[in-house]
C-alpha positions in Angstrom: -136.6 87.9 176.0 -137.9 91.4 176.4 -140.8 92.0 174.1 -141.1 88.9 172.5 -144.2 86.6 172.4 -142.9 83.9 175.3 -146.0 82.1 176.5 -146.6 79.9 173.3 -149.7 77.6 172.4 -147.5 75.0 174.0 -146.9 76.2 177.5 -150.9 76.4 178.1 -150.9 72.9 179.5 -148.6 74.3 182.2 -150.7 76.5 183.6 -152.7 73.5 184.7 -151.3 71.7 188.5 -149.0 68.7 188.3 -148.7 65.6 189.9 -150.5 65.4 193.0 -152.5 68.8 191.8 -154.5 66.9 189.7 -156.8 65.6 192.3 -158.5 69.1 192.2 -159.7 68.3 188.9 -162.0 66.1 189.6 -164.4 67.8 190.5 -173.0 102.9 205.7 -176.4 104.4 206.9 -179.0 103.5 204.2 -180.6 106.1 202.3 -183.8 107.4 204.1 -186.7 107.7 201.2 -190.2 108.6 202.9 -192.9 106.1 203.1 -195.0 108.3 200.5 -192.6 107.2 197.8 -191.7 103.8 198.8 -195.0 102.3 197.0 -194.2 104.7 194.3 -190.7 103.4 193.6 -192.0 99.6 194.0 -194.8 100.2 191.4 -192.4 102.2 188.9 -189.9 99.3 188.9 -192.7 96.5 188.3 -194.3 98.8 185.6 -190.7 99.4 184.0 -189.9 95.5 183.8 -193.1 94.6 182.5 -192.6 97.3 179.4 -189.5 96.4 178.9 -189.1 92.4 179.1 -188.5 90.6 176.0 -190.8 88.2 174.4 -190.4 84.6 175.6 -188.4 82.3 173.7 -189.6 78.8 172.2 -186.4 76.8 174.0 -185.1 77.4 177.2 -181.9 75.1 177.5 -180.2 76.2 180.7 -181.2 80.0 179.9 -178.1 79.8 177.2 -179.9 81.5 174.6 -182.2 84.0 176.2 -183.3 87.1 174.7 -181.3 90.3 175.1 -182.4 93.3 177.5 -181.6 96.8 177.3 -182.3 99.8 179.3 -183.3 103.1 177.7 -181.4 105.7 180.1 -184.3 107.8 179.9 -187.1 105.4 180.9 -185.4 103.8 184.3 -187.2 103.8 187.2 -186.1 106.5 190.1 -185.0 103.6 192.4 -182.7 102.0 189.7 -181.6 105.3 188.2 -180.6 106.5 191.5 -178.2 103.3 191.5 -176.9 103.2 188.1 -175.7 107.0 187.3 -172.4 106.3 185.4 -172.7 102.7 185.2 -174.0 102.4 181.6 -177.4 101.9 179.7 -177.5 97.8 180.2 -178.7 96.8 183.5 -179.0 92.6 183.1 -177.7 90.7 180.3 -180.0 88.1 178.3 -181.0 86.0 181.3 -184.9 86.8 181.6 -187.2 84.9 179.1 -190.5 84.3 180.6 -193.1 85.8 183.3 -191.8 83.5 186.0 -188.0 84.9 185.7 -189.7 88.6 185.4 -191.5 87.9 188.3 -188.5 86.9 190.2 -186.3 90.1 189.3 -189.1 91.9 190.4 -189.4 90.7 193.6 -185.7 90.9 194.5 -186.0 94.5 193.0 -188.6 95.3 195.5 -186.9 93.6 198.3 -183.7 95.4 197.7 -185.9 98.8 198.0 -187.3 97.4 201.3 -183.6 97.1 202.4 -182.7 100.0 201.2 -185.0 102.1 203.3 -184.2 99.8 206.4 -187.8 98.2 206.1 -186.2 94.9 207.3 -189.3 93.0 208.4 -190.4 93.8 205.1 -187.7 92.6 203.2 -187.6 89.4 205.5 -190.9 88.8 204.2 -190.1 89.0 200.7 -187.0 87.1 201.2 -188.9 84.2 202.7 -191.0 84.0 199.9 -188.0 84.4 197.2 -186.4 81.3 198.8 -189.4 79.3 197.7 -189.6 80.7 194.4 -186.1 80.5 193.2 -183.2 77.5 193.7 -179.6 77.7 193.1 -180.0 74.3 191.1 -182.5 76.4 188.8 -182.4 75.5 185.0 -182.3 79.3 184.0 -179.6 81.6 185.0 -181.8 84.2 186.2 -183.3 81.9 189.2 -179.8 80.6 189.8 -179.0 84.6 190.3 -181.8 85.5 192.4 -181.6 82.9 194.4 -177.8 83.5 195.5 -178.8 87.2 195.6 -181.8 86.3 198.3 -179.4 84.3 200.6 -176.9 87.3 200.5 -179.7 89.9 201.4 -180.9 87.3 203.8 -177.7 87.5 205.6 -177.5 91.1 205.5 -180.9 91.2 206.9 -180.1 88.9 209.9 -176.9 90.8 210.3 -178.8 93.6 210.5 -180.7 92.2 213.7 -178.3 90.6 215.1 -174.9 92.7 214.5 -172.5 92.3 211.7 -170.3 88.7 211.7 -167.8 87.3 209.7 -168.8 84.2 208.2 -166.3 81.3 208.5 -163.9 80.6 205.5 -163.0 77.0 204.0 -159.9 78.3 202.2 -159.3 74.5 200.5 -162.9 74.4 199.4 -162.3 78.0 197.7 -159.3 76.9 196.2 -160.9 73.9 195.1 -163.7 75.8 193.2 -161.4 78.3 191.8 -159.5 75.3 190.4 -162.9 74.2 188.7 -163.4 77.9 187.4 -159.8 77.7 186.0 -160.8 74.8 183.5 -164.2 75.9 182.3 -163.8 79.6 182.2 -161.1 81.6 180.2 -160.7 84.4 182.9 -158.3 82.6 185.3 -156.0 82.1 182.2 -156.6 85.3 181.2 -155.6 87.0 184.4 -152.4 84.2 184.2 -151.1 84.5 180.8 -151.3 88.4 180.7 -149.4 88.9 184.0 -147.2 86.6 183.0 -146.1 88.3 179.8 -145.9 91.4 181.5 -143.8 90.3 183.9 -141.3 88.7 181.1 -141.1 91.8 179.2 -139.6 93.6 182.5 -137.2 91.1 183.0 -133.6 91.6 181.7 -131.4 89.4 180.4 -128.9 90.4 182.9 -131.0 89.7 185.7 -129.7 86.8 187.8 -132.4 86.9 191.1 -136.4 87.3 189.9 -138.0 87.7 193.1 -142.0 87.6 192.6 -144.3 88.4 195.5 -147.7 86.9 195.4 -150.4 88.8 196.9 -152.9 86.0 196.9 -150.9 82.8 195.7 -153.5 80.3 196.1 -152.8 77.3 194.6 -150.0 78.8 192.3 -151.6 77.5 189.1 -150.2 80.8 186.9 -146.6 80.1 187.9 -145.4 76.6 186.1 -145.8 77.9 182.8 -143.7 81.1 183.5 -140.8 78.9 185.2 -140.8 76.8 181.9 -140.2 80.0 179.6 -137.5 81.2 182.5 -135.3 77.8 182.3 -135.2 78.1 178.8 -133.7 81.3 178.8 -130.3 81.4 176.5 -128.5 82.9 179.1 -129.6 80.5 181.7 -132.7 80.6 184.2 -132.4 82.9 186.8 -132.7 82.4 190.3 -136.2 82.9 191.5 -137.3 83.7 194.9 -141.0 83.7 195.6 -143.0 85.2 198.4 -146.7 83.5 198.6 -149.1 85.4 200.7 -152.4 83.7 202.0 -154.5 83.1 204.5 -153.9 79.6 205.8 -150.0 78.7 206.3 -151.1 74.8 205.4 -152.3 75.5 202.4 -149.4 78.1 201.8 -146.9 75.1 202.5 -148.4 72.8 200.4 -148.7 75.4 197.2 -144.7 76.2 197.9 -143.9 72.4 198.1 -145.5 71.8 194.3 -144.0 74.8 193.2 -140.1 74.0 194.4 -140.6 70.1 192.8 -141.7 71.7 189.9 -138.9 73.9 189.6 -136.9 71.3 190.7 -137.4 69.2 187.5 -136.7 72.1 185.4 -133.1 72.6 186.7 -134.0 75.9 188.6 -132.8 77.6 191.7 -136.1 78.3 193.6 -136.7 79.5 197.0 -140.3 79.7 198.4 -141.4 81.9 201.5 -145.0 81.6 202.6 -146.7 84.6 204.7 -149.7 83.9 206.1 -151.8 87.2 207.1 -153.1 86.9 210.8 -156.6 88.0 210.8 -157.3 87.0 213.8 -155.1 89.9 215.4 -156.6 92.2 213.1 -152.9 93.7 212.7 -151.3 94.7 209.6 -147.9 96.2 210.2 -146.0 97.4 207.6 -142.9 97.1 209.1 -143.3 93.6 209.8 -144.7 92.3 206.3 -142.1 94.0 204.5 -139.3 92.3 206.5 -141.5 89.1 206.2 -140.8 89.6 202.3 -137.2 90.0 202.5 -136.5 92.0 199.7 -132.8 92.1 198.7 -130.5 94.2 197.0 -129.6 94.1 193.1 -133.1 91.4 192.7 -136.0 92.4 190.2 -139.1 92.5 192.1 -142.4 91.6 190.3 -145.6 92.1 192.2 -148.1 90.2 191.2 -152.0 90.8 192.2 -155.2 89.0 191.1 -158.3 90.4 193.1 -161.4 88.9 193.8 -164.6 89.5 196.2 -163.9 85.9 198.1 -162.2 87.6 200.9 -159.6 90.0 202.1 -156.2 88.6 201.2 -154.0 91.4 201.9 -155.4 93.5 205.2 -156.7 97.1 204.9 -156.3 98.7 201.1 -154.4 101.7 202.4 -151.6 99.6 203.8 -151.5 97.3 200.6 -150.8 100.5 198.7 -148.1 101.9 201.2 -146.3 98.0 201.0 -146.7 98.4 197.3 -144.5 101.4 197.4 -141.7 100.2 199.5 -141.1 97.2 197.7 -140.7 99.7 195.0 -141.4 97.0 192.0 -140.2 96.8 188.6 -143.5 95.6 187.7 -146.6 95.2 188.9 -149.3 93.3 187.2 -153.2 93.9 188.7 -156.1 91.8 187.3 -159.5 92.9 189.3 -163.3 92.3 188.7 -164.5 95.5 186.8 -167.0 96.1 189.6 -167.1 98.8 192.2 -168.3 98.2 195.6 -168.5 101.7 197.1 -171.7 103.8 197.6 -175.1 102.7 199.5 -176.2 99.0 199.5 -178.7 99.9 196.7 -175.4 101.1 194.3 -173.8 97.8 195.0 -176.9 95.8 194.7 -177.4 97.1 191.3 -174.0 97.0 189.9 -173.7 93.3 191.5 -176.6 92.2 189.8 -175.6 93.3 186.4 -172.2 92.0 187.0 -173.0 88.3 188.1 -176.2 88.3 185.9 -173.8 88.2 183.1 -171.1 85.8 184.6 -173.7 83.3 185.2 -174.9 83.7 182.1 -171.2 83.2 180.7 -171.0 79.8 182.7 -174.3 78.7 181.6 -173.4 79.0 178.0 -170.6 76.4 178.7 -172.3 74.0 181.2 -175.4 72.4 181.4 -177.7 73.4 184.3 -177.0 70.2 185.7 -173.3 69.9 185.7 -171.8 69.6 189.2 -168.7 71.5 188.0 -171.3 74.4 187.7 -172.9 74.4 190.7 -169.2 73.9 192.2 -168.0 77.3 190.8 -171.4 79.2 191.3 -171.8 78.2 195.3 -168.3 77.8 195.9 -167.2 81.3 194.6 -170.0 83.5 193.1 -172.3 82.7 196.2 -169.4 83.8 198.5 -168.5 87.2 196.5 -172.1 88.4 196.3 -172.6 87.5 199.9 -169.0 89.7 200.9 -170.3 92.2 199.0 -174.2 92.6 199.5 -173.9 91.3 203.0 -171.0 92.4 205.1 -169.2 94.3 202.1 -168.2 97.8 202.6 -165.9 99.4 205.0 -168.1 97.9 208.0 -166.4 94.6 206.5 -163.0 95.6 207.1 -163.3 98.4 209.5 -161.7 100.9 207.1 -162.7 104.8 207.0 -162.8 104.1 202.9 -161.8 101.1 200.6 -160.0 101.5 197.0 -163.2 100.7 194.9 -160.8 101.0 191.9 -157.3 99.9 191.8 -156.3 101.2 188.4 -157.7 104.5 189.1 -155.8 104.5 192.6 -152.5 103.7 191.2 -152.9 105.7 188.4 -152.9 108.8 191.1 -149.3 108.3 191.1 -148.8 107.4 194.6 -145.4 106.8 195.3 -143.9 107.4 191.9 -146.2 104.4 190.2 -147.0 104.8 186.7 -148.7 102.8 184.5 -147.0 100.7 181.4 -149.5 99.8 178.6 -150.2 96.2 178.2 -148.1 95.1 175.2 -149.2 93.6 171.9 -147.8 90.5 172.9 -150.3 90.4 176.4 -153.0 91.0 173.6 -151.7 88.1 171.8 -152.0 85.8 174.9 -155.5 86.8 175.6 -156.6 86.1 172.0 -154.6 82.9 171.8 -156.7 81.5 175.1 -160.1 82.7 173.2 -158.9 81.2 169.9 -159.1 77.7 171.8 -163.3 77.8 172.4 -165.4 77.2 170.0 -165.9 80.3 167.1 -169.4 81.1 168.4 -167.9 82.2 171.9 -169.8 85.0 173.6 -166.4 86.4 175.1 -165.1 90.1 174.1 -161.2 91.2 174.6 -160.8 94.9 174.3 -157.5 96.9 174.8 -158.1 100.2 175.8 -156.6 103.1 177.9 -153.2 100.5 178.4 -155.4 97.8 179.9 -157.2 94.5 178.7 -160.4 93.8 179.4 -162.2 90.3 178.8 -165.7 90.2 179.1 -169.1 88.5 178.0 -171.3 89.6 175.1 -169.7 93.0 175.4 -169.7 93.8 179.4 -166.5 93.8 180.6 -165.9 91.6 184.2 -162.1 91.5 184.1 -159.4 93.9 183.6 -155.7 93.5 183.3 -152.9 96.1 183.8 -149.3 96.7 184.5 -147.4 99.2 186.6 -143.5 100.5 187.3 -142.1 102.7 189.7 -140.4 105.9 188.1 -137.0 104.5 189.2 -137.6 101.7 186.7 -139.5 103.5 183.8 
């Protein structure tokens, strides 16, 4: 099995939910900048956007075909340059096509500068203006992005006045929006199929028991396709044990029931062990977590982690790393958003504005501005991620002194004997297969670089997939 292209076109449908799952288808201190420099920063930002904005297009079909905007690295205003060093020349994708959108972006940048210098009163005044100017239901991607960024920045201002607060999380609503995102965009399928292929290539014909540890299993949409391939092995299906980590026991039990029913229909021996992290207690005991996973001698352990900014799925980063080291898995599949969350508020603002403008642009090219599925994804997923990054992001959110901004870089340091396994040509073929199902004019870009796979929109990388192993299995 190893080295063969296992996940063929016919298995793509298996990644969708089965039976009852189909119901989901319906639907740090701020930097100190002297007051004498504040007006200059805002003015230079305004002048920059006025000088560099592209000409207005004749058509505004949901901003799906707007003019491209790129920045000369030698002509970036000081407030933006300070936050974009090392993040490439392009600041925003092609989402602005008229003076109104330019005005929205300018107001948003001015507000970000005010927050960065702790001028919360002025920021609050500008945010009230933005709330009247931009709507999350707007026809253009720029307006929708500004609306959600304004909401996140309003939350940050209120948190600064009232103290840090954590919003309530409706995991069922998030899972519902995530399922729609899987249906309308290739990014989730990219994560699932490349990771499944890497796991298959790590499994030996002699392996009788395979233990998959999913560090944020959600609905388990990824695993039916893998189960189908394992059930058709010439040497017979292995016993599959799965540990699903999540934040809601009721949802974990439902996911386990669905996966168990599917495995039963395939004639596979399957065990599911749910682990619900208790966020209320704030405790994350590595020994307890390791015991709950119930790793057994002789089984092939695969750890999968689809990282996102929706919520803290696994607790403190350094403890998650320690847990992975202790499991000593044969393969670790990691898919993460290609955006760093470290640095000052202004750092996170600029990177996030670039990233989510691109994400909104890609979604707007596939769905009309009034499509309810589009709003469900933007409001249920992207809105929450933007809020987490800008309003309650950083070490304050989890109480850590240091967050891991880039897990590929962290794992690449060789902690606990963990080394990278280059993603194979078959993994690349899986990703390309997904893109081949889209219209020929799609704007997605797929790159294989440094042993990783990167999927982006119009040459801006958005998601990165990589695989790792321990020295004992290398």
